[in-house]
C-alpha positions in Angstrom: 126.4 17.4 -87.3 125.4 16.5 -83.7 127.0 19.5 -82.0 129.7 17.4 -80.3 133.3 18.6 -80.4 135.8 15.9 -81.0 139.0 16.3 -79.1 142.2 14.3 -78.9 145.1 14.1 -76.5 147.7 16.8 -76.9 151.0 15.4 -78.3 153.9 17.8 -78.1 155.8 15.6 -80.6 153.5 16.9 -83.3 155.0 20.3 -82.8 158.7 19.5 -82.3 159.7 18.9 -85.9 163.3 20.2 -85.6 166.2 20.5 -83.1 165.5 24.2 -83.1 161.8 23.6 -82.2 162.9 21.4 -79.3 165.5 23.9 -78.1 163.0 26.7 -78.1 160.5 24.6 -76.3 162.9 23.6 -73.6 164.2 27.2 -73.2 160.6 28.4 -72.7 159.9 25.7 -70.2 163.1 26.6 -68.2 161.8 30.2 -68.1 158.4 29.1 -66.9 159.6 26.5 -64.4 161.2 28.9 -62.0 162.6 26.6 -59.2 160.4 23.6 -60.1 162.7 20.7 -61.0 159.7 18.3 -61.5 158.4 20.5 -64.3 161.7 20.4 -66.1 162.1 16.6 -65.7 158.6 16.1 -67.0 159.4 18.3 -70.0 162.4 16.1 -70.8 160.1 13.1 -70.7 157.7 14.8 -73.1 160.5 15.8 -75.5 162.2 12.4 -75.5 161.4 10.7 -78.8 161.7 7.2 -77.4 162.6 5.8 -74.0 164.4 2.8 -75.5 166.7 5.1 -77.5 167.1 7.4 -74.5 167.9 4.5 -72.3 170.6 3.3 -74.7 172.1 6.8 -75.0 172.1 7.5 -71.2 173.1 4.0 -70.1 170.0 4.0 -67.8 167.2 1.4 -67.7 163.9 2.4 -69.4 162.0 1.9 -66.1 164.3 4.2 -64.3 163.8 6.9 -67.0 160.0 6.5 -67.1 159.9 7.1 -63.3 162.5 9.8 -63.3 160.8 11.8 -66.1 157.2 11.2 -65.1 156.9 14.2 -62.9 156.5 11.9 -59.9 160.2 10.8 -59.8 163.1 12.5 -58.1 166.0 12.0 -60.5 169.6 12.6 -59.5 171.4 15.5 -61.0 173.6 12.9 -62.8 170.4 11.5 -64.5 169.3 15.0 -65.5 172.7 15.7 -67.0 172.7 12.4 -68.9 169.2 13.0 -70.3 170.1 16.6 -71.3 173.1 15.3 -73.2 171.2 12.5 -74.8 168.6 15.0 -76.1 171.5 16.9 -77.7 171.8 19.8 -75.2 174.2 20.9 -72.5 173.6 22.9 -69.4 175.3 26.3 -69.6 175.4 28.6 -66.6 174.2 32.1 -67.4 173.8 35.1 -65.2 170.3 35.9 -64.2 169.2 39.0 -65.9 
């Protein structure tokens, strides 16, 4: 062994095997995000299993989704709601505890 450590790019998809895994990850990210909408939209981009499928389910173009969910975009609230639903979730207001 030459003493070098091999690394590879982190892929969240390797850890999101079930709908429950995805739900728990998104919940944790919402708690961590505070008031950072860019963080949340980037999380949606990471969780999405394929932009082609997501585009079909939201009715939005792939390019629009890539930009909106890149962390550099500024998606409309309507886009966020469409993506949330396409991922199988809904936004539910809850009191801050």
